[in-house]
N, C-alpha and C positions, 0 to 999 in steps of 0.2 A: 743899168747894172751899176752897182757900186764898185768898191775896190776889189781887186784880185791880188792876193798875196802871192809872190813868186818864190818858189823854192830855189835855193842856190844852184842846184844841178841844171835847171833850165837855162839860167844865165851863163853858166860856164859853157854849156853846149853852144849857146848862141854866140857868145863873145869870142870863143876860141875855135869856132867852126869845127866842132866835133864831126868826124867823118860819118858817123851813124845818125846822130840826132841833131846836128847843128842846123841844117836847113829847115828841118821840121820845127825846131824851137824858134828860129827867126820868123817863120811863117805864122806860128801861133801868136808871137808878140806883135807882128805887123797887123793883126786883125783889129787891134784897138789902139787908141792913143796912149802914150806913156802915162798920162794923168790917171788912167784906169788901173795902173799897176802899182803895187806897194811892196816895199822891202823894209827890212829892219837892219840895225847895226850888225846883227849876226850874219845876215846875207853878205854885207860888205866884208866882214871879217873873213868868211869862208872863201869869197871870191878873190881876195887879195893875198891869201897865203901862198898860193902857187907862184904868182909873179914875184912876190917878195923873196920867196925861197930861192928862186932861180936868178934873181937879180935882173929880171926883165922889166926895166923901167918903162918901156914903151907900152907893154901890155898892162902894167900897173896903172899908168895914166889913162889908158883906154877904158879900163874898168872904172876908175874914179870919175871920169867925165860921163861915161854912159850911165852909171848908177845914179848920178846926181839928177837925172831926168825923171826918176820915179818918185812917187810919194814916199816920204821917209817916215816910218812909224817908230816911235820910241819903245823901249822895253822896260817899263816900270816894274816894280816889285810884284804886282799881281800877275804879270805874265810869267814870272819865274815860279810862283806858287801854283798856278794852273799847269805850267809845264811839268812840275814835279808830280802833280796828280796824274797827268797823262802818261808820264814815264812809268809811274808805279802801276797804273791800271793796265796799260797796253804794252809795256815792255819796250817802248820806243827808245832810240838813242837820244841822248840829251839834246843835241842840236835839232833833231826832228821834232821832239816834244816842244821845244821852244818856238820853232817855226809855226807849228799848229796852234800853240797857245797865243802867239802874237796875232795870228789871223782871227782867232776866236775873240780875243780880248778887244780888238779894234773893230769888230763887227764886219769883217770882210765878207763879201758874198761868195768868194771861192778861194781856194788855195791850189794853184797849179803846180804840179809836181810830176816826177817820173817814178815815184816811190809808192808802190802799192801798199806798203805797210802803213803809210800815212792815211791812205784812203780808208782802210778798215777801221782806223781809230777816230776818224773825223766825222763820222755819221753824215756823210753827204757833202761836207764842206770841201774836202780835198778831192781832186780828180787828176788822174794820170792823163795828161794832154796828148800822149802818144797812143792811147788806146783807140 
């Protein structure tokens, strides 16, 4: 299997030990080595907002170090153009459209999420790992 793009929600659940989804997210991530998972700068952005807002430097560093272990995918202009098409066609929120566009643009085999709206727009690429 090639790369699996990770939606931000899964990482927040795992890193912050969400009481509902935290252990399930960590179990899903433990099934494969980190080199099988990919993220984008948008994932980093979304993960770091909470710790930066609260001034939690320990959690911020935890994210920075943990996220560095995944394959880092760039977001060139074609990702934004594809994201705009996805947003227009499926009514996705901008970040969701960009996550899906990044996974498609980079030829990822899957996009793991907890968002069923992405699943319906992704034509089989996105899957809710908690189903």
